[in-house]
MIKE-719214 format. One line per 2 residues: their letters; for each residue x, y, z of N, C-alpha, C. Coordinates in steps of 0.1 Angstrom, whole numbers, plus 5000, padded with zeros to 4 digits. Layout:
<nodes>
a) X Y Z X Y Z X Y Z | ... .
</nodes>
This chain:
<nodes>
ms) 5182 7018 3439 5189 7023 3425 5175 7019 3417 | 5174 7028 3406 5164 7026 3397 5169 7030 3379 .
vi) 5159 7025 3373 5164 7028 3359 5151 7032 3351 | 5151 7041 3343 5139 7043 3335 5141 7039 3320 .
in) 5135 7029 3314 5136 7026 3301 5125 7030 3294 | 5124 7039 3282 5117 7046 3273 5115 7038 3261 .
gg) 5104 7030 3261 5105 7021 3251 5100 7003 3255 | 5089 7001 3251 5085 6986 3254 5086 6979 3245 .
gi) 5094 6980 3233 5095 6972 3222 5104 6960 3222 | 5109 6957 3215 5115 6945 3216 5129 6945 3225 .
sg) 5136 6955 3220 5150 6963 3226 5148 6966 3240 | 5133 6972 3246 5133 6979 3257 5130 6966 3267 .
vi) 5122 6956 3261 5116 6943 3269 5129 6936 3274 | 5139 6933 3264 5150 6924 3264 5160 6930 3274 .
la) 5159 6946 3273 5170 6953 3280 5166 6950 3297 | 5151 6952 3299 5145 6951 3312 5150 6935 3315 .
lm) 5146 6925 3309 5148 6913 3311 5164 6909 3317 | 5171 6915 3308 5187 6913 3311 5191 6920 3326 .
ls) 5183 6934 3329 5187 6937 3339 5181 6932 3353 | 5169 6927 3351 5164 6918 3362 5173 6906 3364 .
kf) 5176 6898 3355 5186 6885 3356 5198 6892 3364 | 5205 6899 3356 5218 6904 3360 5220 6908 3377 .
tl) 5208 6917 3381 5206 6922 3391 5201 6915 3402 | 5196 6902 3399 5186 6894 3408 5177 6900 3415 .
gk) 5171 6909 3405 5157 6914 3409 5160 6928 3419 | 5173 6933 3420 5174 6940 3432 5174 6955 3427 .
lr) 5173 6956 3412 5171 6971 3407 5156 6973 3404 | 5154 6983 3408 5138 6990 3404 5135 6992 3388 .
in) 5133 6986 3381 5131 6989 3365 5118 6994 3361 | 5117 7006 3354 5104 7013 3353 5105 7015 3335 .
ii) 5095 7008 3328 5095 7008 3316 5083 7017 3312 | 5083 7026 3303 5073 7034 3294 5071 7033 3281 .
er) 5059 7030 3278 5055 7025 3264 5041 7034 3259 | 5044 7041 3247 5030 7049 3242 5022 7040 3239 .
lp) 5022 7027 3236 5012 7021 3231 5004 7012 3243 | 4993 7009 3242 4984 7002 3254 4988 6987 3257 .
ss) 4988 6984 3267 4993 6970 3267 4984 6958 3263 | 4971 6964 3258 4963 6953 3250 4968 6951 3239 .
lf) 4976 6957 3231 4982 6956 3221 4994 6942 3219 | 4998 6943 3233 5009 6933 3232 5003 6920 3234 .
ss) 4987 6918 3235 4980 6903 3233 4975 6904 3219 | 4977 6916 3211 4970 6914 3196 4983 6916 3184 .
ay) 4981 6907 3174 4989 6907 3164 4990 6922 3158 | 4995 6933 3165 4994 6944 3156 5009 6943 3148 .
dt) 5016 6938 3150 5030 6939 3143 5035 6924 3137 | 5033 6925 3123 5038 6911 3118 5050 6908 3115 .
ry) 5059 6917 3117 5073 6916 3111 5081 6905 3118 | 5091 6903 3111 5099 6892 3112 5117 6897 3114 .
ia) 5122 6893 3123 5137 6899 3123 5145 6886 3125 | 5158 6887 3121 5170 6878 3118 5176 6878 3130 .
ls) 5177 6871 3137 5190 6869 3150 5203 6863 3144 | 5215 6866 3145 5225 6858 3145 5225 6846 3154 .
rn) 5233 6838 3155 5235 6824 3162 5237 6829 3176 | 5247 6837 3175 5255 6841 3189 5244 6849 3197 .
sy) 5234 6858 3189 5226 6866 3198 5212 6856 3203 | 5212 6847 3194 5200 6836 3198 5205 6830 3209 .
ct) 5218 6823 3208 5222 6815 3220 5224 6824 3234 | 5229 6834 3234 5230 6845 3242 5213 6847 3252 .
lm) 5205 6851 3243 5190 6854 3246 5184 6840 3254 | 5187 6829 3248 5185 6813 3255 5191 6813 3267 .
sf) 5200 6819 3270 5207 6819 3286 5200 6828 3295 | 5192 6836 3291 5182 6843 3301 5168 6835 3305 .
gi) 5168 6821 3302 5157 6815 3307 5142 6819 3298 | 5145 6822 3285 5134 6822 3278 5134 6810 3267 .
ss) 5140 6801 3267 5143 6790 3259 5127 6786 3250 | 5120 6786 3262 5105 6782 3257 5100 6792 3246 .
il) 5102 6803 3250 5096 6815 3241 5101 6817 3229 | 5115 6815 3228 5122 6816 3214 5119 6806 3209 .
ss) 5118 6793 3210 5116 6781 3205 5103 6780 3196 | 5093 6785 3203 5078 6787 3198 5078 6798 3189 .
cs) 5085 6807 3188 5085 6818 3179 5096 6819 3169 | 5104 6809 3165 5114 6811 3156 5116 6799 3149 .
va) 5126 6800 3137 5126 6792 3128 5143 6791 3125 | 5149 6782 3123 5166 6780 3121 5168 6783 3106 .
ik) 5177 6790 3105 5183 6795 3090 5194 6781 3091 | 5192 6772 3082 5200 6764 3079 5212 6766 3067 .
ei) 5205 6774 3056 5213 6778 3046 5211 6791 3043 | 5221 6798 3036 5219 6813 3032 5223 6814 3017 .
ev) 5216 6815 3009 5220 6821 2994 5220 6834 2990 | 5237 6838 2987 5235 6853 2984 5239 6850 2968 .
sf) 5234 6862 2961 5235 6860 2947 5233 6876 2941 | 5239 6878 2932 5237 6889 2923 5242 6887 2910 .
dn) 5235 6891 2899 5240 6892 2887 5241 6877 2882 | 5235 6867 2886 5236 6851 2879 5246 6848 2886 .
rd) 5252 6851 2896 5264 6844 2907 5259 6842 2922 | 5263 6833 2925 5258 6830 2939 5267 6824 2947 .
vv) 5264 6826 2962 5275 6818 2972 5265 6813 2980 | 5266 6799 2985 5258 6790 2993 5264 6790 3006 .
ls) 5260 6792 3017 5266 6789 3029 5254 6782 3039 | 5263 6771 3043 5254 6759 3049 5258 6756 3063 .
as) 5249 6756 3075 5252 6757 3087 5261 6742 3088 | 5259 6732 3080 5265 6720 3081 5282 6723 3077 .
dy) 5285 6728 3070 5299 6733 3067 5306 6735 3078 | 5299 6744 3089 5306 6748 3101 5303 6738 3113 .
qm) 5297 6729 3113 5292 6717 3123 5282 6723 3129 | 5273 6734 3126 5265 6739 3134 5250 6736 3129 .
sa) 5242 6736 3139 5228 6732 3135 5219 6744 3129 | 5226 6757 3127 5218 6768 3123 5226 6780 3122 .
lg) 5227 6787 3112 5236 6799 3112 5230 6810 3117 | 5217 6811 3118 5209 6819 3127 5195 6815 3129 .
yv) 5185 6828 3133 5172 6823 3135 5164 6837 3129 | 5150 6831 3129 5141 6841 3123 5130 6840 3133 .
ie) 5129 6855 3141 5120 6852 3151 5106 6863 3146 | 5097 6860 3152 5083 6866 3150 5084 6877 3161 .
lh) 5085 6889 3157 5087 6902 3165 5076 6903 3178 | 5064 6904 3173 5054 6906 3184 5053 6895 3190 .
sv) 5052 6881 3188 5052 6873 3197 5061 6870 3206 | 5073 6872 3203 5084 6872 3214 5081 6885 3225 .
ts) 5081 6899 3218 5079 6910 3226 5066 6905 3237 | 5057 6904 3231 5044 6903 3239 5047 6889 3249 .
ki) 5055 6879 3248 5058 6872 3259 5068 6874 3269 | 5078 6881 3264 5085 6884 3273 5081 6896 3283 .
fn) 5071 6905 3277 5063 6915 3285 5055 6908 3296 | 5048 6900 3290 5039 6893 3300 5046 6885 3312 .
ml) 5061 6880 3308 5068 6878 3317 5070 6886 3328 | 5079 6898 3324 5081 6909 3332 5072 6916 3338 .
nk) 5059 6915 3335 5047 6921 3341 5044 6914 3354 | 5049 6904 3356 5048 6893 3371 5058 6893 3379 .
lt) 5069 6904 3375 5079 6906 3383 5078 6919 3393 | 5081 6917 3406 5079 6930 3415 5087 6941 3414 .
sv) 5099 6936 3404 5111 6946 3406 5107 6957 3392 | 5096 6954 3384 5093 6960 3369 5083 6965 3370 .
df) 5081 6979 3366 5069 6986 3367 5065 6990 3352 | 5054 6988 3346 5049 6991 3334 5041 7004 3332 .
fc) 5044 7015 3325 5035 7026 3326 5030 7027 3310 | 5020 7020 3308 5013 7023 3293 4999 7023 3293 .
pa) 4992 7030 3281 5001 7038 3275 5005 7052 3284 | 5017 7054 3277 5021 7068 3285 5031 7074 3272 .
kl) 5030 7087 3275 5039 7098 3266 5047 7107 3276 | 5060 7109 3272 5071 7118 3280 5064 7131 3274 .
qq) 5063 7138 3288 5061 7154 3286 5073 7162 3290 | 5080 7159 3297 5092 7165 3303 5104 7157 3311 .
ii) 5114 7162 3307 5127 7153 3315 5135 7165 3323 | 5138 7161 3335 5145 7167 3345 5158 7160 3349 .
rn) 5168 7164 3348 5181 7158 3348 5189 7167 3359 | 5190 7161 3371 5197 7169 3381 5209 7163 3384 .
rf) 5218 7164 3394 5231 7160 3395 5233 7147 3400 | 5224 7141 3408 5223 7127 3413 5212 7120 3409 .
dc) 5204 7126 3400 5191 7116 3398 5186 7122 3387 | 5172 7118 3381 5167 7126 3370 5151 7123 3372 .
sv) 5145 7128 3368 5127 7123 3368 5121 7126 3355 | 5110 7119 3351 5104 7120 3340 5089 7125 3344 .
il) 5084 7133 3337 5070 7138 3339 5063 7133 3325 | 5050 7125 3327 5043 7118 3317 5032 7129 3316 .
hg) 5028 7127 3303 5015 7136 3301 5007 7132 3309 | 4997 7139 3317 4988 7137 3330 4992 7140 3343 .
gr) 5007 7142 3342 5012 7148 3355 5020 7138 3363 | 5020 7127 3360 5026 7116 3368 5041 7117 3368 .
ei) 5050 7114 3378 5064 7116 3378 5069 7106 3385 | 5082 7102 3376 5088 7088 3378 5104 7092 3382 .
sa) 5112 7088 3389 5125 7093 3392 5132 7080 3391 | 5147 7083 3389 5156 7071 3388 5169 7078 3385 .
ql) 5180 7072 3386 5192 7074 3386 5197 7074 3371 | 5190 7066 3363 5196 7066 3348 5183 7063 3340 .
li) 5184 7071 3326 5176 7071 3317 5179 7063 3307 | 5173 7056 3301 5177 7046 3287 5167 7047 3276 .
aa) 5171 7051 3265 5163 7056 3255 5163 7041 3245 | 5153 7035 3247 5151 7023 3237 5139 7023 3229 .
dg) 5133 7034 3223 5123 7038 3219 5126 7043 3201 | 5134 7034 3198 5136 7035 3182 5141 7046 3176 .
sy) 5139 7044 3160 5146 7055 3152 5143 7069 3156 | 5132 7075 3158 5133 7088 3162 5126 7088 3175 .
sv) 5138 7087 3185 5139 7088 3199 5132 7100 3206 | 5122 7098 3212 5113 7111 3220 5125 7113 3230 .
lg) 5126 7104 3239 5137 7106 3248 5151 7114 3247 | 5154 7108 3233 5166 7114 3228 5168 7128 3226 .
dl) 5157 7131 3219 5152 7144 3215 5151 7155 3229 | 5141 7149 3236 5137 7155 3251 5154 7162 3255 .
cg) 5164 7151 3255 5176 7154 3261 5187 7160 3254 | 5179 7164 3241 5192 7173 3232 5201 7165 3223 .
ie) 5197 7153 3221 5207 7143 3215 5206 7149 3200 | 5218 7146 3191 5219 7152 3177 5223 7140 3172 .
we) 5214 7137 3159 5220 7125 3148 5224 7129 3136 | 5231 7119 3130 5236 7120 3115 5227 7112 3108 .
ff) 5223 7117 3094 5214 7112 3089 5218 7111 3074 | 5217 7098 3066 5218 7098 3053 5205 7090 3049 .
dy) 5198 7097 3038 5188 7091 3031 5192 7082 3019 | 5188 7069 3021 5192 7060 3008 5179 7062 2998 .
kq) 5169 7071 2999 5162 7073 2989 5154 7059 2984 | 5154 7050 2995 5147 7035 2993 5134 7032 3004 .
va) 5127 7025 2999 5117 7020 3008 5118 7003 3008 | 5117 6999 3018 5113 6983 3024 5099 6979 3026 .
vi) 5095 6970 3014 5084 6965 3013 5083 6951 3018 | 5076 6950 3031 5078 6939 3036 5062 6932 3037 .
an) 5064 6919 3035 5053 6910 3034 5056 6898 3038 | 5046 6886 3038 5050 6872 3038 5041 6866 3030 .
iv) 5050 6856 3024 5044 6847 3012 5044 6832 3014 | 5037 6826 3005 5034 6815 3002 5038 6808 2990 .
ta) 5048 6797 2992 5053 6793 2980 5052 6777 2977 | 5055 6773 2963 5052 6760 2962 5060 6749 2970 .
lp) 5071 6752 2970 5081 6744 2978 5082 6749 2994 | 5084 6741 3002 5087 6743 3016 5101 6751 3015 .
he) 5105 6762 3025 5119 6767 3027 5128 6760 3033 | 5127 6752 3038 5134 6738 3047 5146 6748 3052 .
gr) 5143 6756 3060 5153 6768 3065 5163 6773 3057 | 5159 6776 3046 5169 6785 3035 5163 6796 3037 .
af) 5173 6806 3036 5174 6822 3037 5179 6826 3023 | 5177 6836 3016 5181 6843 3004 5183 6857 3006 .
ei) 5195 6862 3001 5196 6874 2998 5202 6878 2985 | 5191 6885 2977 5194 6887 2962 5197 6903 2960 .
ft) 5210 6907 2956 5211 6916 2950 5210 6921 2936 | 5202 6933 2934 5199 6940 2923 5205 6952 2921 .
cy) 5206 6957 2908 5213 6969 2909 5202 6982 2913 | 5194 6978 2917 5180 6988 2923 5179 6983 2937 .
gs) 5184 6976 2944 5181 6972 2957 5183 6958 2961 | 5179 6956 2973 5182 6937 2978 5167 6934 2979 .
va) 5168 6919 2979 5155 6914 2984 5159 6902 2992 | 5154 6900 3003 5156 6892 3010 5144 6882 3017 .
ll) 5145 6869 3015 5136 6861 3018 5141 6852 3032 | 5133 6853 3042 5135 6846 3054 5127 6835 3056 .
pi) 5132 6823 3065 5122 6811 3065 5115 6814 3079 | 5100 6815 3078 5092 6817 3088 5085 6805 3095 .
ln) 5072 6806 3102 5066 6797 3105 5057 6793 3096 | 5049 6783 3097 5041 6773 3088 5044 6775 3074 .
sq) 5058 6774 3072 5066 6771 3058 5063 6782 3047 | 5061 6793 3056 5061 6807 3048 5074 6813 3051 .
sa) 5073 6824 3040 5089 6831 3037 5085 6846 3041 | 5093 6854 3047 5093 6868 3050 5100 6875 3040 .
vi) 5093 6886 3035 5104 6893 3022 5105 6906 3026 | 5118 6908 3026 5122 6925 3027 5126 6929 3015 .
wc) 5120 6937 3008 5123 6939 2993 5124 6954 2991 | 5139 6958 2988 5141 6971 2991 5141 6978 2978 .
ip) 5135 6989 2976 5131 6994 2964 5135 7010 2961 | 5137 7017 2951 5138 7029 2950 5126 7038 2955 .
is) 5126 7049 2960 5113 7056 2966 5106 7059 2955 | 5110 7064 2945 5102 7065 2930 5092 7055 2929 .
yk) 5094 7040 2931 5085 7031 2930 5077 7027 2939 | 5076 7035 2950 5069 7030 2959 5054 7029 2958 .
ee) 5048 7040 2952 5034 7040 2949 5027 7029 2940 | 5037 7027 2928 5034 7018 2919 5035 7004 2925 .
vl) 5045 6998 2936 5046 6985 2940 5033 6986 2952 | 5032 6993 2959 5018 6994 2969 5007 6991 2962 .
nw) 5005 6999 2949 4991 6997 2945 4990 6984 2937 | 5000 6973 2933 5001 6964 2928 4989 6955 2932 .
ss) 4983 6946 2928 4976 6933 2932 4985 6923 2936 | 4979 6913 2945 4985 6904 2951 4994 6897 2939 .
se) 4985 6894 2927 4991 6886 2917 5002 6892 2911 | 5002 6907 2909 5014 6915 2903 5025 6915 2911 .
fc) 5022 6916 2923 5034 6914 2934 5040 6902 2932 | 5034 6892 2933 5039 6880 2933 5047 6875 2917 .
qs) 5041 6880 2909 5048 6879 2893 5061 6886 2896 | 5061 6901 2900 5069 6908 2897 5082 6900 2908 .
lq) 5081 6897 2920 5086 6892 2928 5095 6878 2921 | 5088 6870 2915 5090 6858 2910 5101 6862 2899 .
ki) 5101 6873 2892 5115 6876 2883 5125 6877 2890 | 5126 6881 2902 5137 6884 2910 5142 6874 2913 .
vk) 5133 6867 2921 5139 6854 2932 5137 6839 2924 | 5133 6842 2909 5133 6833 2901 5125 6820 2908 .
wk) 5131 6806 2906 5122 6795 2912 5130 6787 2925 | 5137 6796 2932 5142 6792 2943 5135 6784 2951 .
lg) 5122 6787 2955 5112 6782 2963 5098 6776 2954 | 5099 6773 2941 5089 6771 2933 5082 6784 2931 .
ai) 5070 6783 2927 5063 6794 2923 5057 6801 2937 | 5055 6813 2936 5052 6823 2946 5035 6824 2946 .
ld) 5030 6818 2953 5014 6812 2953 5005 6826 2960 | 5012 6829 2969 5001 6844 2976 5010 6850 2983 .
vd) 5004 6863 2986 5012 6871 2996 5003 6880 3005 | 5004 6884 3017 4995 6890 3026 4996 6905 3026 .
kr) 4994 6912 3036 4992 6925 3036 5008 6929 3034 | 5010 6941 3027 5023 6948 3025 5025 6958 3034 .
yc) 5036 6960 3040 5039 6975 3048 5052 6980 3042 | 5053 6991 3044 5063 6999 3040 5069 7008 3047 .
fs) 5085 7007 3048 5093 7016 3056 5104 7021 3050 | 5105 7035 3052 5115 7045 3046 5126 7038 3053 .
lf) 5137 7041 3042 5152 7035 3046 5163 7045 3047 | 5168 7045 3058 5182 7054 3060 5191 7050 3071 .
lr) 5202 7055 3071 5212 7056 3081 5207 7066 3091 | 5209 7065 3103 5206 7076 3113 5212 7073 3126 .
ks) 5224 7077 3130 5233 7076 3143 5232 7085 3151 | 5232 7083 3164 5234 7096 3173 5249 7101 3173 .
ks) 5252 7113 3176 5268 7119 3175 5274 7113 3188 | 5265 7112 3199 5269 7104 3210 5255 7098 3219 .
hi) 5262 7084 3223 5253 7075 3225 5250 7077 3240 | 5256 7087 3249 5253 7092 3261 5251 7105 3263 .
sh) 5247 7110 3275 5248 7122 3279 5241 7122 3293 | 5240 7133 3301 5240 7132 3313 5227 7125 3318 .
rl) 5232 7112 3326 5222 7104 3331 5214 7100 3321 | 5219 7098 3310 5211 7093 3295 5221 7084 3289 .
al) 5213 7072 3284 5219 7066 3273 5211 7059 3262 | 5218 7058 3253 5209 7053 3240 5210 7040 3234 .
vg) 5203 7030 3233 5204 7015 3228 5195 7014 3215 | 5200 7003 3209 5192 6998 3197 5192 7010 3186 .
na) 5179 7010 3180 5177 7019 3168 5175 7032 3174 | 5173 7036 3186 5173 7050 3193 5191 7055 3189 .
aq) 5201 7046 3194 5212 7047 3189 5217 7046 3174 | 5216 7038 3168 5219 7038 3154 5206 7029 3145 .
tl) 5200 7035 3134 5192 7027 3126 5201 7028 3114 | 5200 7013 3111 5206 7008 3096 5195 7003 3089 .
hp) 5205 7001 3075 5194 6999 3062 5195 6984 3064 | 5182 6975 3064 5183 6961 3067 5191 6947 3058 .
ia) 5200 6958 3050 5207 6947 3039 5214 6936 3051 | 5216 6925 3049 5227 6917 3057 5220 6917 3070 .
gq) 5211 6920 3073 5206 6918 3086 5210 6922 3099 | 5216 6935 3098 5227 6935 3108 5223 6944 3119 .
gf) 5210 6950 3119 5207 6962 3127 5201 6958 3140 | 5193 6947 3142 5187 6944 3156 5199 6937 3162 .
nl) 5209 6928 3155 5219 6921 3164 5229 6933 3169 | 5231 6942 3161 5238 6954 3165 5233 6962 3177 .
gf) 5219 6964 3177 5213 6970 3189 5211 6958 3199 | 5213 6948 3197 5212 6936 3208 5227 6936 3216 .
rd) 5236 6940 3211 5248 6937 3217 5251 6953 3224 | 5243 6963 3218 5242 6974 3229 5237 6972 3242 .
vl) 5221 6964 3241 5216 6960 3254 5224 6952 3266 | 5231 6943 3256 5237 6931 3264 5249 6940 3272 .
ni) 5257 6947 3265 5269 6953 3269 5263 6964 3283 | 5252 6973 3281 5251 6981 3289 5242 6976 3302 .
sk) 5237 6964 3299 5232 6957 3309 5242 6952 3319 | 5252 6947 3312 5264 6941 3323 5273 6955 3329 .
ii) 5273 6964 3323 5280 6976 3332 5270 6981 3339 | 5256 6982 3339 5248 6987 3347 5250 6979 3362 .
sn) 5249 6965 3358 5248 6956 3368 5258 6956 3377 | 5271 6955 3368 5283 6954 3378 5284 6968 3386 .
an) 5280 6978 3384 5279 6991 3390 5270 6991 3403 | 5259 6987 3399 5250 6982 3411 5254 6973 3420 .
vr) 5260 6962 3418 5264 6953 3424 5275 6959 3435 | 5282 6971 3432 5295 6979 3438 5288 6990 3446 .
sm) 5276 6992 3445 5268 7003 3450 5273 7017 3443 | 5275 7016 3434 5278 7026 3425 5265 7036 3419 .
di) 5270 7045 3415 5259 7055 3408 5258 7049 3396 | 5246 7043 3392 5244 7034 3376 5243 7046 3368 .
gd) 5239 7059 3371 5239 7069 3359 5249 7081 3358 | 5261 7076 3368 5274 7085 3368 5280 7086 3354 .
yn) 5285 7096 3347 5286 7098 3334 5300 7089 3333 | 5309 7084 3342 5321 7077 3341 5316 7062 3335 .
il) 5306 7058 3343 5300 7046 3340 5294 7044 3327 | 5287 7056 3323 5282 7056 3310 5294 7058 3299 .
kl) 5304 7065 3302 5313 7064 3294 5320 7050 3291 | 5319 7040 3299 5324 7028 3297 5315 7019 3288 .
ye) 5303 7024 3289 5291 7018 3278 5296 7022 3264 | 5297 7039 3261 5301 7042 3250 5313 7038 3246 .
ks) 5323 7037 3251 5336 7033 3248 5335 7017 3242 | 5327 7009 3249 5328 6993 3247 5321 6993 3234 .
rq) 5310 7004 3228 5305 7001 3217 5308 7006 3204 | 5320 7014 3207 5322 7022 3193 5331 7015 3181 .
ld) 5340 7005 3185 5343 6996 3175 5334 6987 3168 | 5326 6981 3175 5315 6972 3167 5304 6983 3162 .
qg) 5300 6991 3167 5291 6999 3160 5297 7007 3146 | 5310 7012 3145 5316 7016 3135 5320 7008 3126 .
rv) 5324 6995 3131 5324 6982 3119 5313 6979 3111 | 5299 6978 3119 5288 6973 3112 5282 6984 3105 .
it) 5284 6996 3108 5275 7007 3101 5285 7009 3089 | 5298 7008 3089 5305 7012 3077 5305 6999 3068 .
mt) 5304 6988 3073 5301 6974 3062 5285 6974 3056 | 5276 6979 3062 5264 6980 3060 5262 6990 3049 .
hg) 5268 7003 3052 5267 7014 3045 5274 7011 3031 | 5285 7004 3029 5295 7001 3020 5286 6991 3011 .
lv) 5280 6982 3016 5270 6972 3011 5261 6976 3001 | 5252 6986 3006 5244 6993 3001 5248 7003 2989 .
cm) 5256 7008 2992 5263 7018 2981 5267 7008 2971 | 5275 6995 2971 5280 6988 2961 5267 6983 2953 .
fn) 5256 6979 2959 5245 6973 2949 5234 6982 2952 | 5238 6995 2946 5226 7002 2944 5233 7015 2933 .
gs) 5228 7007 2921 5232 7014 2909 5233 7005 2898 | 5233 7010 2886 5233 7003 2871 5244 7004 2865 .
cf) 5256 7012 2871 5269 7014 2863 5278 7003 2866 | 5286 7004 2855 5296 6992 2854 5304 6990 2865 .
pl) 5311 6998 2871 5318 6996 2883 5313 6989 2893 | 5300 6993 2897 5292 6985 2907 5288 6973 2903 .
if) 5284 6968 2893 5281 6956 2888 5292 6947 2888 | 5306 6953 2883 5318 6945 2884 5325 6943 2899 .
sg) 5320 6951 2905 5323 6950 2920 5317 6937 2928 | 5302 6939 2925 5295 6928 2932 5300 6914 2925 .
nf) 5301 6916 2914 5307 6902 2907 5317 6895 2912 | 5328 6907 2914 5341 6902 2920 5339 6898 2934 .
vl) 5332 6902 2943 5332 6898 2955 5326 6885 2957 | 5315 6882 2948 5307 6868 2950 5317 6860 2944 .
sa) 5324 6863 2933 5334 6851 2927 5345 6850 2935 | 5349 6858 2941 5360 6857 2950 5356 6847 2965 .
mr) 5344 6851 2968 5337 6844 2976 5337 6828 2974 | 5331 6825 2964 5327 6814 2958 5339 6806 2955 .
hs) 5353 6810 2953 5363 6803 2952 5372 6803 2964 | 5368 6809 2974 5379 6809 2988 5372 6808 3000 .
kl) 5374 6796 3005 5369 6792 3020 5371 6804 3029 | 5383 6808 3029 5389 6817 3038 5380 6830 3035 .
lr) 5376 6833 3024 5364 6845 3024 5356 6841 3030 | 5349 6831 3028 5334 6827 3031 5332 6825 3045 .
di) 5344 6821 3054 5349 6821 3066 5347 6832 3072 | 5355 6844 3068 5354 6856 3070 5341 6863 3072 .
fv) 5332 6860 3060 5318 6864 3056 5310 6862 3068 | 5310 6849 3071 5304 6840 3083 5304 6847 3093 .
rt) 5317 6848 3100 5321 6853 3113 5318 6866 3114 | 5321 6874 3104 5317 6889 3105 5303 6892 3103 .
vl) 5295 6889 3091 5284 6892 3088 5273 6886 3097 | 5276 6874 3101 5266 6867 3109 5267 6867 3122 .
sw) 5280 6876 3124 5282 6880 3138 5286 6867 3151 | 5294 6861 3147 5296 6849 3156 5305 6854 3168 .
</nodes>
């Protein structure tokens, strides 16, 4: 049995790692990645992502504890604020060492890539691009640009928001444009973060500060698309001054900011996560707004579930690409996906406008959480995905 994974990013390599571990190397894994392998050893991607405590601990169980510990920072406290009201959630309140972790995306991806590259059961094809997909009754084939053909029993799309594999297989998506962009950068502050993260809601979007390595903080600043050019054209000092007005002095003065990147924000979800000999995971299945940091953790659970289902089928010598097997995956993910997408979309809509009802709603929610331990507990277990 063999599988083809299109996408050698974080979701793709974690999926390959899990499949290799679960099947004890008895499943042939082919990974197709459009970028050259040389980029995995260079810092081409400086983004950070937040992992829930549950996602982090699950990943640790796959033998990559040294990789994660060298590329991550623990979130010990989260402060959520809106309109001068705030709620502070501390890991110590729940007898935990951390509420979650922030990992350096490129470092973790490249180190797992190097680990997989040493396995005889894993083959990488990079740089490589899909040209044609052939799906037969009992197997499927991928033809790459240049003519090379790879065959397997199952195709898995782990190639991000605008999935090439999904498009070639006729997958349809639902799309909602938030008319926002996320400006991403790393900042240096006068005070060390000490493991503190901040989610600041404004009437025009949210700002997240995540603790990262070297006592810096990663910024995800969501703004209306109409302000995109203005913000990107700011000097470093103008950017720091404007950000300072929003985050105030939570980490002291903002001293410097590195290169800024910009991403459009939207909700895009596939109408079906499976098709004939095809499954979609991660951002290929659904791309969410970064508010509350749910996107990667939701995609991680896609990867974990399909890895277990494929591995169980493989152990029983069943066809891993059979539609009934794939239906088990889709059914197992529907409730979780629906819950997180609804919650994330609702938060964006609640904190995206300057009208009184929205301001009142935001204030009411935070005031209620501030005075109710039960609501804080629900928030922690739901939003932080315990």
